[in-house]
C-alpha positions in Angstrom: 133.3 133.4 109.3 133.1 133.9 113.0 136.8 134.2 113.6 138.5 137.5 114.4 135.4 139.3 115.6 135.2 141.3 118.8 133.4 139.4 121.6 131.1 142.4 122.2 129.6 141.8 118.8 127.8 138.6 119.9 126.6 140.1 123.2 125.1 143.2 121.4 123.6 141.0 118.7 121.9 138.7 121.3 120.5 141.8 123.1 119.1 143.0 119.8 117.7 139.6 118.9 115.4 139.6 122.0 114.1 143.0 121.2 113.6 142.2 117.5 111.8 138.9 118.3 109.2 140.8 120.3 108.9 143.6 117.7 108.3 141.2 114.8 105.9 139.1 116.8 103.8 142.2 117.2 104.3 143.3 113.7 103.4 140.0 112.1 99.7 140.4 113.1 99.4 144.1 113.5 97.9 145.0 110.2 95.4 142.2 110.4 94.6 143.3 114.0 93.8 146.8 112.9 91.3 145.6 110.4 89.7 142.9 112.6 89.6 144.8 115.9 88.6 148.3 114.7 86.9 147.4 111.4 89.3 149.6 109.4 89.6 149.5 105.6 92.9 148.6 104.0 93.5 152.3 103.4 92.9 153.3 107.0 94.9 150.4 108.4 97.8 151.3 106.1 97.9 154.9 107.4 98.3 153.7 111.0 100.7 150.9 110.0 102.8 153.3 108.0 102.8 156.0 110.6 103.9 153.5 113.3 106.8 152.3 111.2 107.7 155.9 110.5 107.9 156.7 114.3 110.0 153.5 114.9 112.6 154.6 112.4 112.3 158.4 112.8 112.9 158.7 116.5 116.4 157.3 116.2 117.5 160.7 114.9 116.7 162.2 118.2 118.0 159.2 120.0 121.3 159.6 118.2 121.5 163.3 119.0 121.0 162.5 122.7 123.5 159.7 122.6 126.1 161.9 121.0 125.8 164.1 124.1 125.1 161.6 126.9 126.4 158.3 125.7 125.0 155.4 123.7 124.7 153.0 126.7 122.4 155.3 128.7 120.1 155.8 125.7 119.9 152.0 125.0 118.9 151.3 128.6 116.3 154.1 128.6 114.9 152.8 125.3 114.3 149.3 126.6 112.3 150.7 129.6 110.2 153.0 127.4 109.5 150.2 124.9 108.5 147.9 127.7 105.9 150.4 128.8 104.5 150.7 125.3 104.2 147.0 124.7 102.6 146.5 128.2 100.0 149.0 127.3 99.3 147.4 123.9 98.9 144.0 125.6 95.8 145.1 127.4 92.6 144.1 125.5 90.3 147.1 125.7 87.9 146.4 122.8 87.5 148.3 119.6 86.0 151.7 120.6 87.5 155.1 120.4 89.2 154.8 123.8 90.8 151.6 122.8 92.1 153.2 119.6 93.5 156.2 121.6 95.3 153.9 124.0 96.7 151.9 121.2 98.1 155.0 119.5 99.7 156.1 122.8 101.3 152.7 123.2 102.6 152.9 119.6 104.2 156.3 120.3 106.0 154.8 123.4 107.2 151.9 121.4 108.4 154.2 118.6 110.3 156.5 121.0 111.8 153.7 122.9 113.0 152.0 119.7 114.5 155.3 118.7 116.6 155.4 121.8 117.6 151.7 121.5 118.0 150.5 118.0 120.3 153.0 116.3 122.5 153.6 119.3 123.0 149.8 119.8 124.2 149.6 116.2 126.6 152.6 116.6 128.1 150.7 119.6 128.6 147.7 117.3 130.4 150.0 114.8 132.5 151.5 117.7 133.9 148.0 118.3 135.5 148.1 114.8 137.2 151.4 115.3 139.9 149.3 117.0 142.5 148.7 114.2 142.6 145.0 115.2 139.0 144.6 113.9 138.6 147.4 111.3 138.9 145.1 108.3 136.1 142.9 109.7 133.5 145.7 109.8 131.3 144.6 106.9 131.4 141.0 107.9 130.7 141.9 111.5 127.6 143.8 110.5 126.5 140.9 108.3 126.8 138.6 111.4 125.0 141.1 113.5 122.2 141.4 110.9 122.0 137.6 110.7 121.7 137.2 114.5 118.8 139.7 114.9 116.9 137.9 112.2 116.9 134.7 114.3 114.3 136.5 116.5 112.4 137.7 113.5 112.3 134.2 112.0 110.5 132.7 115.0 108.2 135.7 115.5 105.5 134.9 113.0 105.1 131.4 114.3 104.9 132.7 117.9 102.4 135.3 116.8 100.1 132.7 115.2 100.5 130.0 117.9 100.0 132.3 120.9 96.9 133.8 119.3 95.5 130.3 118.6 96.3 129.3 122.2 94.4 132.3 123.6 91.4 131.5 121.5 91.2 127.7 121.8 92.6 127.0 125.3 91.8 130.2 127.1 88.5 131.1 125.4 89.4 134.6 124.4 87.6 136.2 121.4 89.5 136.4 118.1 90.2 140.1 118.5 91.3 140.0 122.2 93.6 137.0 121.4 95.8 139.4 119.3 96.9 141.1 122.5 98.7 137.9 123.6 100.9 138.2 120.6 101.7 141.8 121.7 102.5 140.6 125.3 105.3 138.4 123.9 107.3 141.6 123.3 107.3 142.5 127.0 109.0 139.2 127.9 111.5 139.5 125.1 112.6 142.9 126.3 113.3 141.6 129.8 115.5 139.0 128.2 117.3 141.7 126.2 117.9 143.7 129.3 119.4 140.7 131.1 121.7 139.9 128.2 122.8 143.5 127.9 123.9 143.8 131.6 125.3 140.4 132.1 127.6 140.8 129.0 128.3 144.5 129.4 131.9 144.1 130.2 132.5 142.9 126.6 131.4 146.2 125.1 131.4 148.9 127.8 134.2 150.7 126.2 132.0 151.3 123.1 129.2 153.0 125.1 130.7 156.5 125.1 129.8 159.4 122.9 131.7 160.7 119.8 134.7 158.4 120.5 136.8 155.9 118.6 138.5 152.9 120.4 142.2 152.6 119.8 144.3 149.4 119.8 145.3 150.1 123.4 141.7 150.4 124.4 141.9 154.2 125.0 139.2 156.5 123.7 140.0 159.3 121.4 138.1 161.8 119.2 139.0 161.9 115.6 139.1 165.4 114.1 138.1 166.0 110.4 138.4 169.2 108.4 135.1 171.0 107.7 135.4 170.1 104.0 135.9 166.4 104.7 133.0 166.4 107.2 130.7 168.0 104.6 131.8 165.6 101.9 131.0 162.6 104.2 127.6 164.0 105.3 126.6 164.7 101.7 127.6 161.2 100.6 125.6 159.7 103.4 122.6 161.8 102.5 122.7 160.6 98.9 122.6 157.0 100.2 119.8 157.9 102.6 117.8 159.3 99.6 118.0 155.9 97.8 117.2 153.6 100.8 114.0 155.6 101.4 112.6 153.9 98.3 113.9 150.5 99.2 112.1 150.4 102.5 109.0 151.8 100.9 109.0 148.7 98.7 110.5 146.1 101.1 108.2 146.8 104.0 105.2 145.9 102.0 105.9 142.5 103.6 103.7 143.5 106.6 101.0 145.3 104.5 100.1 144.5 100.9 102.2 141.3 100.8 100.3 140.1 103.9 97.0 141.2 102.3 98.0 139.2 99.2 98.7 136.2 101.4 95.4 136.6 103.2 93.2 137.3 100.1 94.9 135.8 97.1 97.1 132.9 98.2 96.0 129.3 98.9 95.2 128.7 102.6 96.4 125.1 102.6 99.6 123.4 101.5 100.9 119.8 101.1 104.0 117.8 100.4 107.4 119.4 100.5 105.8 122.8 100.2 103.9 122.3 103.4 107.2 121.6 105.3 108.3 125.1 104.6 105.6 126.5 106.9 107.0 124.7 109.9 109.7 126.9 111.4 111.6 124.0 112.9 112.1 122.6 109.4 113.7 125.9 108.4 115.9 125.6 111.4 117.1 122.2 110.2 117.8 123.7 106.8 120.0 126.3 108.5 121.9 123.6 110.3 122.5 121.9 107.0 123.8 125.2 105.4 126.1 126.1 108.3 127.2 122.4 108.7 128.2 122.5 105.0 130.3 125.6 105.4 131.9 124.2 108.6 132.7 120.9 106.8 134.7 122.7 104.1 136.2 125.4 106.3 137.2 123.3 109.4 140.9 122.7 109.8 140.7 119.5 111.9 139.2 116.1 111.1 137.3 116.2 114.4 135.5 119.4 113.4 134.8 118.0 110.0 133.3 114.9 111.5 131.0 116.9 113.8 129.9 119.0 110.8 129.2 116.0 108.7 127.2 114.4 111.6 125.1 117.6 112.0 124.2 117.5 108.3 123.3 113.8 108.3 121.1 114.2 111.4 119.4 117.3 110.1 118.7 115.6 106.7 117.5 112.5 108.4 115.0 114.4 110.6 113.7 116.2 107.5 113.2 112.9 105.6 111.4 111.4 108.6 109.2 114.5 109.0 108.3 114.3 105.3 107.3 110.7 105.7 105.0 111.7 108.5 103.1 114.2 106.5 99.4 113.3 105.9 97.0 115.4 104.0 97.2 119.2 103.9 98.3 121.8 106.5 96.6 125.1 107.1 98.6 128.2 106.1 98.0 131.5 108.0 98.8 134.8 106.2 101.3 136.1 108.8 103.4 133.0 108.6 104.9 134.1 105.3 106.9 136.7 107.2 109.1 134.0 108.6 110.7 133.4 105.2 112.6 136.7 105.0 114.5 136.3 108.3 115.1 132.6 107.4 116.7 133.6 104.1 118.8 136.2 105.9 120.2 133.6 108.3 120.7 130.9 105.6 122.2 133.2 103.0 124.5 135.4 105.1 127.4 132.9 105.1 126.9 132.5 101.3 127.2 136.3 100.9 130.1 136.5 103.2 131.9 133.8 101.3 131.3 135.4 97.9 132.3 138.9 99.1 135.3 137.4 100.9 136.5 135.7 97.7 136.0 138.8 95.7 137.9 140.9 98.3 140.8 138.4 98.2 141.0 139.1 94.4 140.6 142.8 94.9 137.2 142.7 93.1 134.7 143.3 95.9 132.2 146.0 94.9 132.1 149.1 97.0 129.3 149.5 99.5 127.5 152.1 97.4 127.7 149.8 94.4 126.3 146.9 96.5 123.3 149.1 97.4 122.7 150.0 93.7 122.7 146.3 92.8 120.3 145.6 95.7 117.8 148.1 94.2 117.9 146.3 90.9 117.3 143.0 92.6 114.3 144.4 94.6 112.8 145.7 91.3 113.0 142.1 89.9 111.0 140.8 92.9 108.1 143.1 92.1 108.4 142.3 88.4 107.8 138.7 89.4 104.6 139.8 91.2 103.5 141.9 88.3 103.8 138.9 85.9 101.9 136.5 88.1 99.2 139.0 89.1 98.1 139.7 85.5 94.5 138.6 85.2 93.8 138.3 89.0 90.7 140.0 90.3 90.8 143.2 92.4 90.7 142.9 96.2 87.2 142.8 97.6 85.4 143.3 101.0 82.0 142.4 102.4 80.1 143.3 105.5 80.9 141.1 108.5 78.5 140.0 111.3 79.0 143.3 113.1 78.6 145.3 109.9 82.3 146.2 109.7 84.0 145.5 106.3 85.9 142.2 106.1 88.4 141.2 103.4 87.3 138.5 101.0 89.5 135.6 99.9 89.2 135.8 96.1 91.9 133.5 94.7 94.2 130.6 95.6 97.6 131.5 94.1 100.3 129.0 94.9 102.3 129.9 98.0 105.5 129.4 96.0 105.0 132.9 94.5 105.3 134.6 97.9 108.0 132.2 99.0 110.0 133.1 95.9 109.3 136.8 96.2 110.6 136.9 99.7 113.8 135.1 98.6 114.5 137.8 95.9 113.7 140.6 98.3 116.1 139.1 100.9 118.9 139.0 98.3 118.2 142.8 97.8 118.1 143.4 101.6 121.5 141.7 102.1 123.0 144.0 99.5 121.5 147.1 101.1 120.7 147.0 104.8 123.8 145.5 106.6 126.1 147.1 104.1 124.4 150.5 104.5 124.6 150.4 108.3 128.3 149.4 108.0 128.8 152.3 105.6 127.3 154.8 108.0 129.4 153.7 111.0 132.5 153.9 108.8 131.9 157.2 107.0 130.0 159.2 109.6 132.2 161.9 111.2 132.9 160.6 114.7 131.3 163.5 116.5 128.1 162.9 114.6 127.9 159.1 114.6 124.7 159.0 116.6 123.0 161.7 114.4 124.1 160.1 111.2 122.9 156.7 112.2 119.7 158.5 113.1 119.7 159.8 109.6 119.8 156.3 108.2 116.7 155.5 110.3 115.0 158.7 109.2 115.4 157.5 105.7 113.9 154.2 106.7 111.1 156.1 108.5 110.3 158.1 105.4 110.3 154.9 103.4 108.0 153.3 106.0 105.6 156.2 105.8 105.5 155.7 102.0 104.5 152.1 102.7 101.0 153.6 102.9 101.0 153.9 99.1 100.5 150.2 99.0 97.3 150.5 101.1 96.0 153.4 98.9 96.5 151.2 95.8 95.0 148.1 97.3 91.6 147.9 95.6 91.3 151.1 93.4 93.8 149.8 90.8 94.5 146.4 89.2 96.7 144.2 91.4 99.5 144.2 88.9 99.6 148.0 88.8 100.2 148.0 92.6 103.3 145.9 92.2 104.4 147.8 89.1 104.6 151.0 91.1 107.1 149.5 93.5 109.1 147.9 90.7 109.4 151.3 89.0 110.4 153.1 92.2 113.2 150.6 92.7 114.5 151.0 89.2 114.5 154.8 89.4 116.4 154.6 92.7 119.0 152.2 91.2 119.6 154.6 88.2 120.1 157.5 90.6 122.6 155.5 92.7 124.6 154.5 89.6 124.6 158.1 88.5 126.1 159.3 91.9 128.6 156.3 92.1 131.8 158.2 91.5 131.0 160.8 94.1 130.0 158.2 96.6 133.0 156.0 96.1 135.4 158.9 96.8 134.7 158.7 100.5 134.9 154.9 100.8 
């Protein structure tokens, strides 16, 4: 699984892991912070949440254009600095008045612009590593590994967000609202780590920092020329894919909005037994060790490696059994913690997906990237179908006046946590069919002179989808809960049908 990949992949993945850890720590509590600190309704909070996500994924278009001219490495470095300034500003507790709101918006713009310079261009650099013929056949698997690595940061982020907030409240005596800013400060530290990793390991990928270039086997840089007709064909194909992924991200990124509201207002706040163990991130880490140990056990070529793999599995299982025996009573479950399940599933399932697609490729039956994306949309629709079914009969969301007169969400039901845990599992299946495959498709199909801009186009599609996340906030309350989920189910189905209709045209450029 890890063999035959360029060394620069792991360095760039680690640099991105640090940045993503800070971003998702902030995002895990951001929607709840907006409502608690500023007394915003679900609708108003969704506008700000959606607009922020849109900036994060829209600015890569401009970042890509700048990188096509000035180089990807320069834009990545500048992006880290700008993001740091934004997170630093967001970390300052200023209260909940108009000035505080204005400062927060300014910080979000800095974070969005900095991410635009950093995120897409770093991924183009990953793609550039695979322009070398020695690694070209490993492109899809390489992006799967890259995607898995950055989700390591995302997996720990919700736990960090909750724990650091609790520490600020209990140990440092900060108010509930001010304590949120400590979660935001984590992003500052993580960006410093990303910068250190990037420059310490730069020698592994420096050849991929240039603009509009492909790396040859001999390490030289060249510019690939395409005819105007072929360039147009590729750009049209990419735009068709972009149109579909808009609606995936619209549905998927409900994880930070309506799915978090659902966890906060409709899902049981305590858990016990085996289910309770799922809310301890270290237990999830042990499960990951078991999964990877299992793959290593069967794939290792020496008895020593097999023995080490077996030992890792035995130790991990033993620790889990011991921890289960230590359980007593119930554990409290905070709404943001559910966001750890998606990155956990990404990390745990990536080797499974790679093994399946590798086996299909060996038989000449691996689906094309556009077909994988279409399958992913169908899977995403099934996740929301599950929510529709189990939301039938549930009451509508409700609010009441808090001590300061601001509206506060009311906990109205105790649905089993297994519903959200299962929903995140299905959505992660969909994500693994769409996101890493889509990014790989862009770096492979994009005309070399427009790689940065086309990767920016992928993020613009993501940005538009993130802006449409707001639809969830608009539906939260005015309509029956099952109707809210049905809207996203329908959107995913329609997008899948469109993708299948365009399949012949898309597969021509693969």
